[in-house]
C-alpha positions in Angstrom: 174.3 140.8 142.0 172.4 137.6 141.2 170.0 137.3 138.3 166.8 137.6 140.4 168.1 140.8 142.1 169.1 142.2 138.7 165.6 141.7 137.4 164.0 143.2 140.5 166.3 146.2 140.1 165.0 146.7 136.6 161.4 146.8 137.8 162.3 149.1 140.7 164.1 151.6 138.5 161.3 151.5 135.9 158.7 152.2 138.6 160.7 155.0 140.1 161.1 156.7 136.7 157.4 156.2 135.9 156.4 157.8 139.3 158.6 160.8 138.6 157.3 161.1 135.0 153.8 160.9 136.3 154.4 164.0 138.4 156.4 165.9 135.6 154.5 165.0 132.5 150.8 165.0 133.1 150.3 168.7 132.2 152.4 168.2 129.1 150.4 165.2 128.0 147.2 167.0 128.6 148.4 169.9 126.4 149.5 167.4 123.7 146.1 165.7 123.8 144.3 169.0 123.3 146.6 170.0 120.5 146.0 166.7 118.6 142.3 166.8 119.2 142.1 170.3 117.8 143.9 169.1 114.7 141.7 166.0 114.3 138.4 168.0 114.8 139.5 170.4 112.1 140.2 167.7 109.6 143.9 167.4 110.2 146.0 164.4 110.8 148.8 163.1 113.0 152.1 162.0 111.4 154.6 160.1 113.6 158.3 159.3 113.2 161.3 158.0 115.0 164.2 155.5 114.7 164.6 152.0 116.0 162.3 151.4 119.0 160.9 154.9 118.4 159.9 153.8 114.9 158.0 151.0 116.4 156.4 153.4 118.8 155.4 155.6 115.9 153.7 152.7 114.2 152.0 151.6 117.4 150.6 155.1 118.0 149.3 155.5 114.4 147.7 152.1 114.5 145.9 152.8 117.8 144.4 156.0 116.3 143.7 154.7 112.8 142.2 151.4 114.0 141.2 151.6 117.6 142.6 151.9 121.1 140.2 150.5 123.7 136.8 151.3 122.3 134.9 150.9 119.1 134.9 154.3 117.3 135.4 155.9 113.9 139.0 155.8 112.6 141.2 158.8 113.3 143.6 160.2 110.7 147.1 159.0 111.6 150.2 158.0 109.6 153.5 156.5 110.6 156.3 157.8 108.4 158.5 154.8 109.2 156.8 152.1 107.2 157.2 152.6 103.5 160.6 151.0 102.7 160.6 152.1 99.1 160.2 155.7 100.2 162.6 155.5 103.0 165.4 153.8 101.0 165.0 156.0 97.9 165.3 159.2 100.0 168.2 157.8 102.0 169.9 156.6 98.8 169.2 159.6 96.5 169.6 162.4 99.2 170.5 161.6 102.8 169.2 159.6 105.7 168.5 162.8 107.6 165.8 163.6 105.0 163.8 160.4 105.2 161.0 161.9 107.4 161.4 165.5 106.4 160.6 164.9 102.7 157.5 162.9 103.7 156.3 165.7 106.0 156.9 168.3 103.2 154.8 166.2 100.8 152.0 165.0 103.0 151.8 167.6 105.8 149.7 170.7 105.9 148.8 173.5 108.2 146.8 172.2 111.1 148.4 168.8 111.2 150.5 167.5 114.1 153.8 165.7 113.9 154.6 163.2 116.8 158.4 163.3 116.8 160.0 160.6 118.9 163.7 160.5 119.9 165.0 159.1 123.2 168.1 161.3 123.0 166.3 164.3 121.5 169.2 164.6 119.0 168.2 162.3 116.1 169.1 164.4 113.0 166.3 163.0 110.8 163.7 163.7 113.5 165.0 167.3 114.0 164.8 167.7 110.2 161.2 166.4 110.3 160.3 169.0 112.9 161.7 171.8 110.7 159.7 170.5 107.8 156.6 170.4 109.9 157.0 174.0 110.9 157.6 174.9 107.2 154.2 173.5 106.3 152.4 175.0 109.3 152.1 171.8 111.4 152.6 171.7 115.1 154.8 169.2 116.9 154.5 166.9 119.9 158.0 165.7 120.8 158.7 162.6 123.0 162.3 162.7 124.2 164.5 161.9 127.2 165.4 164.4 129.9 165.9 167.9 128.7 164.8 167.2 125.1 168.3 167.6 123.5 168.5 169.5 120.2 164.8 168.9 119.7 163.9 171.1 122.7 165.6 174.1 120.9 163.6 173.5 117.7 160.2 173.7 119.2 158.0 176.8 119.1 154.6 178.2 119.6 152.0 175.6 120.5 154.5 172.7 120.2 154.7 170.4 123.2 157.8 168.8 124.7 157.2 165.6 126.7 160.7 164.9 128.0 161.0 161.8 130.3 163.0 162.5 133.4 165.7 159.9 132.7 168.8 159.5 130.6 168.6 155.7 130.3 167.2 154.6 127.0 165.3 151.6 128.3 163.5 153.7 130.9 162.8 156.5 128.4 161.3 154.0 126.0 159.1 152.4 128.7 157.7 155.8 129.6 157.2 156.7 126.0 155.0 153.7 125.6 152.9 154.7 128.6 152.8 158.3 127.3 151.5 157.0 123.9 148.7 155.1 125.7 147.9 158.2 127.7 147.6 160.1 124.5 145.4 157.5 122.9 143.1 157.3 125.9 142.9 161.1 126.3 142.2 161.6 122.6 139.4 159.0 122.7 137.9 160.6 125.9 138.0 164.1 124.4 136.6 163.2 121.0 134.2 160.4 122.0 133.5 161.0 125.7 132.9 158.6 128.5 134.9 155.5 129.2 135.8 152.6 126.9 
């Protein structure tokens, strides 16, 4: 396969996964938007976590809520748990890397908050631990994962929402995660502020 064909195949595969995800995930995304909006209306916040590219997605999501997405509006309470290097490294050093998000959720989370937990595999131990910590403080969870949800799918309960991308390829999952995050931001803005941007 030459380079041009290889690039075209990346686009074609991405489009195919996005089409399938569009069919499979719209109801789940709507449920996640409603859950997050309830939390924000009641004075709660959204905390977000993930590793690697998912850490970047966590920060992207929090920035879009706290600052703005596509419209001028009041700031929304959102926090990425991936950004404080002193906190992350002290927890990893003094305890264990699996606790880097869970300890933050235990300290900062409260009943009525939402945790956006991102893991392409659905198996990240520190994200699983963060979900358990969220439940312990009474927070709900929106999980962004790959197909099937991995270990995370078995940790969700009650009003939690699993948004599992119908793919097992990390690059395709990450691409849909970004689109899902933009859908969440757009839907939250529409629900809370009405109209179009």
